[in-house]
Backbone bond lengths (Angstrom), bond angles and torsions (degrees), N, CA, C in turn:
res aa  C-N    CA-C-N  psi(-1)  N-CA   C-N-CA  omega(-1)  CA-C   N-CA-C  phi
1 M - - - 1.441 - - 1.534 107.67 -
2 S 1.313 116.84 130.43 1.461 121.00 -179.31 1.512 110.18 -85.65
3 I 1.314 115.47 170.13 1.462 121.09 -178.84 1.531 110.01 -64.10
4 G 1.328 117.93 -38.21 1.468 121.95 179.31 1.516 111.74 -63.62
5 E 1.349 116.78 -42.36 1.469 120.94 178.68 1.523 110.86 -67.31
6 D 1.338 116.87 -38.77 1.461 121.97 179.67 1.522 110.21 -64.24
7 E 1.354 117.17 -41.75 1.455 120.90 178.75 1.534 110.72 -66.70
8 A 1.350 116.59 -39.22 1.463 120.37 178.55 1.523 110.08 -63.96
9 S 1.344 115.97 -41.89 1.461 120.60 179.40 1.527 110.21 -63.74
10 T 1.343 117.04 -41.93 1.463 121.20 179.77 1.517 110.38 -65.48
11 S 1.323 117.51 -43.87 1.462 119.40 -179.92 1.520 110.91 -67.68
12 E 1.343 115.86 -30.44 1.473 119.88 177.21 1.527 110.26 -65.50
13 V 1.346 116.47 -44.27 1.468 120.73 178.52 1.518 109.74 -64.62
14 E 1.364 116.23 -44.35 1.458 119.39 178.68 1.527 110.16 -63.07
15 G 1.342 117.01 -37.73 1.458 120.93 177.15 1.516 111.08 -63.56
16 F 1.341 117.66 -40.76 1.461 121.80 178.71 1.521 110.66 -65.82
17 E 1.347 115.63 -42.87 1.472 119.15 178.94 1.522 110.71 -60.53
18 G 1.308 116.15 -39.91 1.463 119.95 178.25 1.519 111.34 -63.35
19 I 1.335 116.20 -44.22 1.471 120.88 177.89 1.529 109.62 -62.24
20 F 1.324 116.13 -44.36 1.463 120.82 -179.52 1.522 110.73 -59.76
21 K 1.361 115.60 -50.02 1.475 119.38 -178.03 1.524 111.51 -63.50
22 R 1.306 115.40 -36.94 1.468 119.86 -176.44 1.537 111.86 -74.09
23 Y 1.348 118.00 -39.71 1.472 120.77 -169.45 1.539 115.38 -110.32
24 Y 1.315 118.52 -4.93 1.474 119.17 -176.36 1.522 111.73 -56.12
25 S 1.317 117.96 -52.72 1.472 120.02 -177.92 1.532 110.82 -64.91
26 Y 1.337 116.65 -31.70 1.471 121.10 176.91 1.536 109.88 -62.59
27 V 1.335 116.23 -46.65 1.469 120.60 -179.72 1.524 110.42 -64.41
28 V 1.320 117.59 -42.23 1.467 120.83 178.79 1.533 110.06 -60.51
29 R 1.327 117.50 -43.46 1.472 120.59 178.42 1.531 111.63 -63.12
30 Q 1.343 116.38 -39.92 1.462 120.47 179.02 1.534 110.24 -60.97
31 V 1.306 115.89 -43.20 1.474 120.26 179.59 1.528 109.99 -67.25
32 M 1.340 115.93 -39.64 1.471 119.26 -177.16 1.518 112.77 -69.77
33 R 1.308 118.57 -14.71 1.462 119.92 172.55 1.529 110.47 -64.97
34 I 1.330 115.23 -29.31 1.470 120.97 -177.90 1.523 111.09 -101.05
35 I 1.336 115.03 -41.75 1.469 120.71 -179.18 1.525 107.44 -120.58
36 P 1.314 118.28 108.32 1.464 120.62 -174.07 1.536 115.16 -78.26
37 A 1.303 118.41 19.24 1.470 121.04 179.95 1.530 108.96 -101.79
38 Q 1.313 116.68 117.40 1.466 123.01 -175.15 1.530 111.69 -57.68
39 S 1.318 117.84 -49.21 1.463 120.35 -176.12 1.528 111.48 -64.26
40 V 1.324 117.13 -39.34 1.465 120.79 178.00 1.521 109.52 -66.21
41 A 1.325 116.76 -42.69 1.466 120.71 179.36 1.524 110.69 -61.51
42 E 1.317 117.00 -40.16 1.471 120.27 178.76 1.527 111.43 -66.65
43 D 1.330 117.01 -39.36 1.470 120.16 177.16 1.521 110.86 -62.20
44 I 1.316 116.38 -44.25 1.466 120.59 -179.82 1.533 109.95 -65.44
45 A 1.333 116.31 -41.01 1.465 120.13 178.03 1.532 110.45 -60.67
46 Q 1.316 117.26 -41.69 1.473 120.61 177.53 1.524 110.50 -59.31
47 E 1.323 116.44 -45.87 1.465 119.79 179.63 1.529 111.23 -61.09
48 I 1.325 116.31 -38.52 1.464 120.58 179.87 1.527 110.07 -64.67
49 F 1.323 117.07 -43.36 1.461 119.89 -179.95 1.526 111.69 -70.30
50 I 1.294 118.37 -31.24 1.473 120.44 174.34 1.527 109.14 -64.60
51 R 1.333 116.05 -43.20 1.464 119.94 176.70 1.529 110.94 -61.65
52 L 1.328 115.52 -43.17 1.464 120.47 179.57 1.526 111.02 -61.88
53 Y 1.314 117.26 -38.49 1.462 121.59 -179.97 1.532 111.08 -61.28
54 H 1.324 116.51 -36.14 1.464 121.37 -176.75 1.528 113.57 -88.90
55 V 1.309 117.33 -5.09 1.463 121.89 -179.50 1.538 108.85 -93.60
56 D 1.313 115.96 149.83 1.469 120.46 174.45 1.535 107.21 -74.98
57 R 1.351 115.48 101.22 1.461 120.52 -175.18 1.520 112.82 -66.88
58 S 1.307 117.66 -17.68 1.466 119.25 179.54 1.530 110.76 -69.05
59 E 1.324 117.00 -20.53 1.465 120.97 178.62 1.533 112.65 -84.99
60 I 1.334 117.15 -11.44 1.469 121.56 -179.58 1.521 107.79 -88.57
61 E 1.324 116.59 119.41 1.468 120.83 -177.56 1.529 111.72 -75.57
62 N 1.330 116.26 -45.57 1.466 120.52 -176.83 1.522 107.44 -127.22
63 I 1.337 116.77 102.04 1.471 121.50 -174.96 1.531 111.30 -63.35
64 E 1.306 118.01 -37.30 1.470 121.19 -179.22 1.533 110.56 -65.31
65 A 1.324 116.79 -42.75 1.468 120.48 178.38 1.533 110.38 -66.01
66 W 1.342 116.71 -40.73 1.475 120.86 178.62 1.522 109.95 -60.84
67 L 1.341 116.21 -44.41 1.466 120.65 179.82 1.533 111.63 -65.72
68 A 1.338 116.83 -40.20 1.471 120.26 178.87 1.519 110.50 -63.97
69 K 1.339 116.00 -44.64 1.471 119.99 179.39 1.526 110.40 -65.27
70 S 1.318 116.32 -42.53 1.472 120.08 178.58 1.524 111.07 -63.81
71 A 1.347 116.69 -38.34 1.467 120.51 179.23 1.525 110.35 -64.15
72 T 1.327 116.41 -44.83 1.469 120.92 179.10 1.518 110.52 -62.86
73 N 1.324 116.27 -48.51 1.476 119.96 179.57 1.526 111.43 -62.76
74 G 1.332 116.43 -41.48 1.466 120.17 178.88 1.518 111.76 -61.74
75 A 1.338 116.13 -41.43 1.468 119.92 179.41 1.528 111.17 -65.07
76 Y 1.334 116.31 -45.28 1.468 119.08 179.41 1.529 111.93 -66.99
77 N 1.312 117.23 -36.38 1.474 120.12 175.46 1.527 110.56 -62.05
78 Y 1.324 115.51 -40.85 1.460 119.77 178.63 1.528 110.65 -62.37
79 I 1.327 116.17 -45.48 1.469 120.49 179.60 1.523 110.48 -60.45
80 R 1.338 116.63 -44.83 1.473 119.70 178.71 1.522 111.51 -62.14
81 S 1.316 116.49 -43.62 1.467 118.44 -178.93 1.524 110.78 -67.16
82 E 1.333 117.97 -36.12 1.463 120.57 176.58 1.525 111.29 -65.08
83 K 1.337 116.83 -40.41 1.469 120.16 177.72 1.523 109.98 -62.08
84 R 1.329 116.25 -44.87 1.469 119.58 178.74 1.522 110.65 -62.86
85 H 1.329 115.15 -41.33 1.462 119.86 179.96 1.534 110.69 -62.29
86 R 1.339 116.28 -46.52 1.474 119.84 178.64 1.518 111.42 -63.50
87 A 1.344 116.25 -40.64 1.465 119.89 179.47 1.530 109.91 -63.76
88 R 1.319 117.00 -40.52 1.467 121.29 179.20 1.524 110.42 -64.50
89 I 1.325 116.50 -42.76 1.469 120.16 178.88 1.525 110.45 -64.22
90 E 1.334 116.56 -42.60 1.464 120.71 179.24 1.526 110.79 -63.54
91 K 1.321 115.97 -41.70 1.465 120.15 179.38 1.527 110.23 -64.04
92 E 1.328 117.11 -42.86 1.463 120.60 177.66 1.522 111.21 -63.30
93 R 1.339 116.32 -39.29 1.463 120.11 178.05 1.523 111.22 -63.46
94 Q 1.346 115.67 -43.40 1.464 119.84 178.92 1.520 110.98 -65.02
95 Q 1.334 117.01 -39.84 1.467 120.63 177.84 1.526 110.16 -62.12
96 A 1.322 115.98 -45.60 1.462 120.22 179.64 1.524 110.59 -62.06
97 E 1.333 115.72 -39.66 1.461 120.36 178.71 1.521 110.59 -64.88
98 K 1.343 116.49 -43.13 1.469 120.51 177.99 1.514 110.67 -60.44
99 I 1.328 116.00 -46.07 1.466 120.17 -179.71 1.513 109.71 -61.73
100 S 1.328 115.91 -43.60 1.457 120.44 179.32 1.523 110.62 -62.19
101 Q 1.342 115.81 -45.36 1.459 119.70 179.93 1.522 110.91 -65.88
102 S 1.329 117.13 -42.65 1.458 118.72 -178.03 1.529 110.38 -67.60
103 A 1.330 117.43 -34.62 1.462 119.87 176.29 1.524 110.01 -66.17
104 E 1.320 115.45 -41.00 1.464 120.21 178.58 1.528 110.40 -65.28
105 I 1.322 116.40 -44.69 1.466 120.78 179.00 1.524 109.77 -62.69
106 H 1.325 116.04 -42.43 1.471 119.93 178.40 1.529 109.88 -59.76
107 W 1.328 116.87 -44.47 1.461 121.18 -179.55 1.528 110.62 -63.09
108 I 1.329 116.01 -43.74 1.464 120.36 178.80 1.524 110.11 -63.27
109 N 1.334 116.37 -43.59 1.468 120.22 178.40 1.523 110.76 -61.05
110 Q 1.316 117.04 -41.36 1.466 120.18 178.84 1.529 110.30 -63.08
111 E 1.318 116.53 -42.36 1.473 120.33 178.01 1.531 110.45 -62.92
112 E 1.342 116.44 -41.07 1.460 121.60 179.66 1.523 109.79 -63.07
113 I 1.310 116.98 -46.22 1.472 121.26 -179.88 1.521 109.88 -60.07
114 E 1.326 115.56 -43.07 1.463 119.43 -180.00 1.531 110.97 -64.83
115 S 1.322 117.56 -38.81 1.471 120.80 178.09 1.519 111.08 -65.10
116 V 1.324 116.73 -40.84 1.476 120.82 178.25 1.524 109.69 -64.20
117 R 1.322 116.83 -44.11 1.477 119.91 179.29 1.520 111.75 -59.92
118 K 1.315 115.74 -45.15 1.466 119.76 -179.38 1.527 111.22 -62.43
119 A 1.330 116.71 -40.13 1.469 120.14 178.92 1.524 110.23 -67.94
120 L 1.324 117.67 -40.21 1.469 120.95 178.99 1.525 111.57 -63.23
121 I 1.308 117.11 -38.13 1.471 120.81 -179.93 1.522 110.85 -62.49
122 L 1.316 116.76 -33.22 1.459 120.74 -178.29 1.532 113.23 -76.82
123 L 1.327 117.39 -15.45 1.468 121.11 178.45 1.528 110.16 -74.22
124 S 1.319 115.13 160.83 1.476 118.98 173.41 1.527 107.24 -66.51
125 E 1.308 116.52 158.95 1.461 120.64 -178.05 1.525 110.93 -60.25
126 R 1.340 117.55 -40.74 1.464 120.48 -179.58 1.533 111.47 -64.34
127 D 1.327 117.34 -45.65 1.474 120.39 178.49 1.534 111.04 -62.63
128 R 1.327 115.90 -44.56 1.466 120.78 -179.81 1.527 110.62 -60.28
129 N 1.343 116.63 -48.78 1.466 120.83 -179.58 1.527 111.28 -63.39
130 L 1.303 116.02 -41.01 1.460 120.95 -179.92 1.534 110.88 -60.54
131 L 1.317 116.90 -47.23 1.470 120.77 179.97 1.532 111.66 -66.34
132 L 1.322 116.13 -43.84 1.473 119.37 -178.90 1.528 111.58 -65.43
133 L 1.309 116.80 -41.73 1.473 120.35 179.76 1.532 110.71 -67.18
134 K 1.328 117.23 -40.03 1.460 120.19 177.70 1.531 110.01 -64.42
135 F 1.314 116.09 -40.35 1.464 121.40 178.46 1.536 110.59 -63.16
136 E 1.324 116.80 -33.82 1.463 120.89 178.87 1.524 112.59 -77.16
137 G 1.345 117.97 -7.77 1.457 119.91 173.05 1.520 116.16 108.41
138 F 1.313 117.57 7.02 1.470 119.06 178.12 1.530 109.72 -68.75
139 N 1.354 115.81 144.35 1.464 119.27 178.15 1.530 109.33 -88.83
140 Y 1.336 116.74 174.94 1.463 121.42 -175.13 1.526 112.28 -60.10
141 E 1.323 116.92 -40.76 1.461 120.51 -178.54 1.529 110.60 -62.82
142 E 1.332 116.47 -44.56 1.469 120.08 179.46 1.530 110.67 -66.61
143 L 1.315 116.52 -39.59 1.465 119.95 177.96 1.539 110.80 -62.07
144 A 1.323 116.20 -41.06 1.473 120.78 179.85 1.528 110.01 -61.12
145 Q 1.327 116.96 -42.60 1.468 120.53 179.79 1.527 110.85 -65.72
146 I 1.331 116.98 -43.04 1.473 120.55 -175.61 1.528 111.50 -66.85
147 I 1.336 117.14 -45.32 1.470 118.46 -177.19 1.522 112.37 -94.36
148 Q 1.309 115.08 4.00 1.465 123.59 173.79 1.535 112.41 57.99
149 V 1.332 115.00 58.91 1.459 121.98 173.24 1.522 107.89 -135.14
150 K 1.352 116.40 171.14 1.462 120.30 177.05 1.530 108.73 -70.60
151 K 1.339 115.47 147.48 1.459 121.74 -179.25 1.533 110.69 -58.36
152 E 1.328 117.14 -36.38 1.454 121.98 -178.36 1.537 112.02 -66.63
153 S 1.302 117.32 -22.45 1.471 121.61 -177.85 1.532 112.47 -84.46
154 V 1.308 116.95 -17.62 1.462 120.82 -173.56 1.526 111.71 -60.16
155 G 1.322 118.12 -44.18 1.468 121.37 -179.45 1.515 112.25 -58.62
156 T 1.329 115.87 -46.37 1.463 120.81 179.86 1.524 110.51 -64.98
157 L 1.341 115.84 -44.60 1.466 119.66 179.76 1.539 111.24 -62.91
158 L 1.318 116.51 -40.36 1.468 120.38 178.11 1.524 111.03 -63.48
159 T 1.314 116.46 -44.53 1.467 120.49 -179.57 1.527 110.46 -61.06
160 R 1.318 116.41 -45.39 1.470 120.14 178.99 1.534 111.17 -64.79
161 A 1.327 117.19 -40.67 1.475 121.28 179.09 1.534 110.17 -63.27
162 K 1.331 115.95 -40.72 1.474 119.63 178.25 1.522 110.78 -64.11
163 E 1.331 116.25 -42.07 1.460 120.08 179.92 1.525 110.82 -63.86
164 R 1.339 116.82 -43.60 1.474 120.19 178.38 1.536 110.35 -63.20
165 F 1.324 114.74 -42.13 1.461 118.99 179.57 1.528 110.07 -61.19
166 R 1.340 116.74 -49.81 1.470 120.45 179.46 1.526 111.06 -56.69
167 S 1.308 115.60 -44.54 1.459 120.18 -179.01 1.532 110.61 -60.96
168 L 1.321 116.03 -49.00 1.470 120.07 179.48 1.531 111.54 -64.74
169 Y 1.307 116.01 -41.52 1.463 121.21 -177.83 1.530 110.56 -61.18
170 F 1.346 116.04 -50.65 1.460 119.05 -178.06 1.529 111.98 -71.12
171 Q 1.309 116.84 -30.08 1.459 120.34 175.53 1.530 109.27 -64.05
172 R 1.333 117.27 -44.76 1.474 121.58 178.35 1.529 110.67 -64.20
173 K 1.321 116.46 -39.68 1.469 120.70 179.32 1.531 110.06 -61.21
174 E 1.329 116.12 -44.78 1.459 120.19 179.28 1.526 110.49 -62.93
175 E 1.335 116.19 -42.69 1.464 120.05 178.89 1.524 110.62 -61.51
176 E 1.344 116.86 -42.57 1.466 120.84 179.15 1.523 110.70 -63.00
177 Q 1.332 116.54 -40.93 1.464 119.89 179.49 1.520 110.52 -67.17
178 D 1.337 116.69 -40.10 1.457 120.14 178.14 1.518 110.18 -62.44
179 C 1.337 116.85 -40.73 1.466 120.81 178.72 1.521 110.23 -65.58
180 T 1.307 116.82 -39.46 1.463 120.74 179.60 1.513 110.55 -65.63
181 V 1.329 116.78 -44.42 1.458 120.72 179.38 1.513 109.77 -64.13
182 T 1.319 117.46 -43.38 1.453 121.65 -179.23 1.523 110.40 -62.74
183 S 1.344 117.48 -44.07 1.459 119.40 -179.36 1.523 110.89 -68.75
184 K 1.324 118.27 -32.88 1.470 120.96 176.36 1.526 109.87 -67.18
185 E 1.350 116.37 -41.01 1.458 119.95 179.45 1.525 110.11 -64.77
186 R 1.333 117.10 -41.26 1.455 120.82 177.71 1.509 110.66 -62.25
187 Y 1.319 116.38 -39.85 1.460 121.82 -178.95 1.530 110.28 -64.27
188 K 1.346 116.40 -38.97 1.465 119.81 178.94 1.514 111.70 -67.40
189 L 1.341 117.04 -31.66 1.455 120.21 -178.30 1.520 112.15 -72.83
190 T 1.313 117.70 -26.33 1.465 119.35 -176.57 1.499 112.62 -88.06
């Protein structure tokens, strides 16, 4: 580097410092017209001056206008990025909530299936088969043939099987709740 280049570089830095000292508060005020947060405005102003430092200032006709335009654009860019950031956070929160809810629903469904199975096991084989076959879509005539009864009896048998199932199902549910309450009470005592 020659002495002439070194002097040009020094005067360039001194020129930038002068621009910075003269216009920094102006740029911050321009940003604060759009974003009323002092610290955010100062951060944006810093970014603008870093950009200005790396730009060939000889190509800029009106430095004040360039800084004002950059301040406005910087503020709007910040607002857009904040909106995207908030939208991304909200979307992630909703996804997490969905996953949490679906896991909870899955767990509840599994508990329900297990309760139904336990109640079905307690039914007589004929009642259990009758309910399962009806659930699978068999009509009364087919059910009568499978369990070897008259077609006219199927409705009555189904109704009684449903009543027994409901009774056993809700009885088991109550027992499970009583066990849960009892274990919670024991846990509180310890």
